[in-house]
N, C-alpha and C positions, 0 to 999 in steps of 0.2 A: 557530652556523654555518648558513648557508643552503645550499640545494641538497642535502638529505639523500638518500643512496642508499636508505635504508630509510625508508619512510613508512607511516603507518597512517591509514586513512580510516574515520571514524565518522559520516559524513554518511548520511542515510537514502536512499541510492540516488543513482547506480547502486551496487549492492552489489559487493563484490569477487567476481570470477569464479574458481571453483576451477580449478586447473591442468588437471585431467583433462577438464573441460568445454571449456576453451580449446583443448586438443589435439584434441578431437573436432571443433571448428569449423574446424580447419586441414586436415582430411582432404579428399581430392579432392571437389569440389563435385558434387552430384547435379543432373541436369536436372530441373527442376520439372514436366516433362511425362512423366517416366519412370515405369515401374511400381515401381521401387525407391523413388522419392519418395512415390508413392501409398501404398505399404505403410508407410513411415515416418510419413506424415501420419495414416493410420488408427490406428496405435499411439498417436501423440501425442493424438489426439482422445479415445481411450479413457482414457488416463491423465489428461488434463485433467478429465474428469468426476470422477475420484477426488479431485483437488485441490479442485475447486469443490463437491464433495459434491452432485452432481446427476445425474439420469438423462437430462437433456436434452443436446443437442449444445452444444459450446463451439466457437465459430468463432474462427479465427485471422486477424487483420488485420496487414498490414505497416504499422504506424503506432505512434506512442507511445500511452500510455494515454489521452491527451486525444483521440486519433482515435477510440477506442472510445467515449468519452463522447459525442462529436459524433454518432457512428453511432447511439447509443441514442436521442438526441433526434430526429434527422431521420428515422429509420425508424419510430419509435413514434408520433410526434405530428404533428399538422397545425396550421399557424399559427392562433392563436386559442384553442387548447385551454387549459383552465384547469389549472394545475399548482402544486404547492408545492415550493419549493426551500429546503433547510435550509442556511443559511450560518453555519458555526461556525468558520471559518478560511479561509485562502487558497484551499484546494482545494474546499471547499464553495461558495465564491464562484464557482468556475468553472462549476458547474451553473447558477447564476443568469445568468451571462454567456451561456452557450450557449442557454438557453431564451429569453432576450431577443433574441439575434441572430436566432433562427428565428421570432420573432413570437408566442411563447406568452404567454398571459395569466398572468403569474407572480406568485404570492404568496410573499413571502420570510419565513421564520422566522429571525430573527437571534438567534444564541446568543453570549453573551460568550465570547471566546477563552479557552480553558483549561477550559471546561465542556462537558458533553455535553448534547445536546438532551433535553428531558423528553418522553417519548412521550405523556404526557397532554396536552401542549400541541398535539401533532399530531392527536391524537384529537379534541380540542375544535374545532380548526379544520376538520377534515373534517366534523364534525357540524353546526357552526354556520354555516360559510361555504361548504360544498360545494354541488354535487358538484365534485370534481376528478378529472382523468383519471390523474394520476401524482404521486407524491412522489419527489423526488430527494434522496438522502442520501449521507453519507460514512461508510464503515466505520471506518477509522482515519485521523484527520485529521493529515496529516504535518506541517503547520505548527504544531500545538499539542501533539501527542503524545497526543491524546484518543481513546479508544475509545468508539464510540457503540453503543447497544443495538439491533442489527438484529433480534434475535429479537422484541422487543416491537413494533418498528415493523412488522415483517412480519405479525404477528398482527392489528394494528390495520388496516393497509391491506387485508389479505385480508377482514376482516369488513366493511369499508366498500366493497368492490368497486373498489378503486383500485390501480393498478400501483405497485409499489415498485422503484425503480431505484437501484442502489447502486454507488458508486465504491469498489472494494476494491483499488485499485492497490498501495498499500503494505501493506494488512492481510492479503491473501491469503497463506496459508502461514506466518503468524506468530501470528495470532489465529484462533480457531475461527470458521467461517462456514458454516453449514448451509443452503445455498441452497434446497434443496427443503423441508426440514423447517421452515424459518423463513418460508416463503411469499414468498421474494424473487423478483420477476419477471424482473429483469435484473441481472446482476452483470458488471461489467467489471474488468479488471486489466491489468497490464503485465509485461513480461519482466524488468525491471531491478531488481526489489525482492526479494521472498521466493523467486522462482524462480532467482535468482542467475545470470542470463545478461545480456549487454549490452542496452542499450536498442534498441528497434526493432520489437518485436512487442507487440500488445495482443490481448486475449481478451474475448469476450462470450458469455454464456450467457443463454438466454431460456426462460421458462416456456411451456407450451403456450398459455396465454391470451395472453401477450405476443406469441408468434409469430403467432397468428391475427390479432392487431391489426396487426402488421407486414405481413402478407400483403395486408391490405385497404387499407393506407395508400397514398395516391396522391401524397404529397409527393415531389418529384423528388430523386434522388441518383444518383451515378455510382460513384465509387471506393469510397465507404463504403456502398454498397447491400447490405443484409444478405440480400435475396432472391437476388441474384447469388452472394453468398458461400455461402449455404446450398445452392444448386443445384450449385455446384462441389464443396462439401464432400461432398455425397452421391455424387459420382463419384471421391472421393479426390484432389481437385485444389483449386487456389485460382483465383479469377477472373483475377488478374493476377500478375505475377512476384513471388513472395514473397522474403523475406530467408532464402534457403536455408541459409546457414551458421548463422544464429541458430536455425533450426528443427532443424538437426542437433544443436546444443548443447542445445536444449530437450529433445530426446528423452533425452539423457543425464541432465539435471537431473531430469526426471520419474522416470526409473528410480531415481535416488538417493532421491527423496522416497518412492516406493512401498516401497523397501527399508527405509528408516528407519521409516516409518509416520507418518501425520499427527499422531496423538496424541502421539507422542514428540517430534515437531518443535514442536508447541505448548508442550509441557512444557519443551523446551530454550530456547525464546525467553522463557518465563516466568522461567526460572532466570537467564538473562542480565540480564533486567530487574531481578530481585531483587538480584543482585550489584551492579549499577550504582547502584540507588537507595539501597542500604545505604551505599555510599561517599559519595554526594552528601549524604545527610542527616546523616552523621557529620561532614561539614564545616560543618554548620549552614546549608546552602542549601536553601530550600524548593523542592518540586516544583511546576511550573507547572500540569500537567494534574490536574484533580480526579478524573477517571476514566481512568487512564493505560493506554495501549496497550502491548503487548509489542514494538512496532516500535522505539520510541525512548523515551528519558527526557528530558523538557524541564525545564530548571533555571532558576530565577529568580536573576539576579545581584543582589547588594546594591546599593543606590543609589550607593555610593561606587566601585563597580567599573565601568570602561569595558569592556563586553563586546566591542566591536569590537576594541579594542586587545589585550585578553586573547587572543582567538581568533587574531589575527594573530601574537602572540608565540609561542603554542604550535605554530603551523604552521611558522613560520620557524625557531624554535630547537629544537623537539622533533620536527618532522616528523609532527605529529599534526593531522589535520583533524577538527574538531567543527563541526557546522552552527550558523550564526547563527540568530537569530530572524528572522521575516519581517515585512515592512511595519512597523506601528507598534511591533513588539517587537524590531526589529533593534537589537542592542547591549544589550538588556534581558534576553533569555533566550538559552540555548543548547540545542541538541538533540543528545543523544548517542545515536546509533543502535546497536542491537544486533540487526540484521536479517540473517538468512541462516542456513540450516541448517548451513553449514560454519564459521561463526564460533565460535571457541573461547572458553571461559569466561575463560581467563587474559588474553585480549585486553582485557577490560573493565578489568583492573587497569592496563593501559597508559593507557586513557582517563582513569581517575581520577587516575593519577599526573601526566598532562599537565595536567589541570585544576588540581591542587594547584600545579604549577609556575607556571601562569598566575596563579593567585590570589596566590601569594607575590610575584610581580612587579607586582601591582596594589595592594599595600598592604593586602590583606585579612588580618586577624589570625585565625590558626588554629594548632592544634598540627600541625606537619609530620608527615605519614605517617598521620594519623588516618583519612583517607578510604580510603587504600589498605589499611590494616589491617582496617577493618571490611568492606570488599569482599572481602578475602582470607578473613576469617572465614566469611562467607556462602558463598563459593566452596567452602571445605572442608566446610562444614556440609551443602551440597547436592550433594556429589560423587556421590552415588548416582543423581542425576537426569541423568547424562550420556547423550548420544546416541552409540551405538556406530557 
């Protein structure tokens, strides 16, 4: 039956928005030039430092995560600067595109999809082909489900006197990311992933060294000008009209995160990932990511299974959305998201059950219920790891 009243979304963003956050965003809107808004923005700025694990300011932009990525490139660099961009999936490729659009001398490290970049390769390139001004990397590559080693990359770039710029759009709030301790110079993220509010806000933190570089940069920019954003931030304002309702929801989301605690949230996402992967592997399906992120589980379909058809079947007949693969892996893998601090463990049983339904309609041979049973076993086994 099509047109389900009840649907379930296991795509890696936008994540479902909790009801109490939605309600917060429906309250009477604040003037973005009022003292009340400035007080709210100051509280949010303080709380974002907690989530980013940094002592430096986190600037808020009314833009998608790609807007913050562009802001990082245009404010940090000057055309002709030599940079390294790590391309290990669709979104790592976005760094390459941005650097090339703005005229950077870009050296690309291509990593096979499903694998994480080897920090030693980055080190060797910095030593043998340097100097480079910046390295662009992806924390959690949403197109593949891979988690990259930002700690090691930060140590390497710090030793080599090179800026590390990290896309943490999907990974922030699901996988640990110690911005300051790991020597990450710029971290960007977005609102619609681990922070569990609708799309429309992006965030950018900068180390003191990166900020000094930005202040001396003469590359022209207007809406994404971080010097303007910082000047307004220091006054408790934004340079242009912000997405006020989203900011009101963000304040509530950050309040939730602080109350639960980052470590508990990381543990919660790890538990959801463990439950999901137990169910998938019990079905005899290989995991696609060699170093998996807690954001999502990427699953390789058997050659005889048409992944496009399977995902359409479970969406129309079960009301369950699971993300397809991207680019050359469309129809060959699927991506089951378990992203968001309000996602319940039992919801992953729904995802595995829907996957079983799709497999059964694709002619794949397996013992019905085996995936759900194994996922349920791990759910019960890890019940002590719940987030209150």
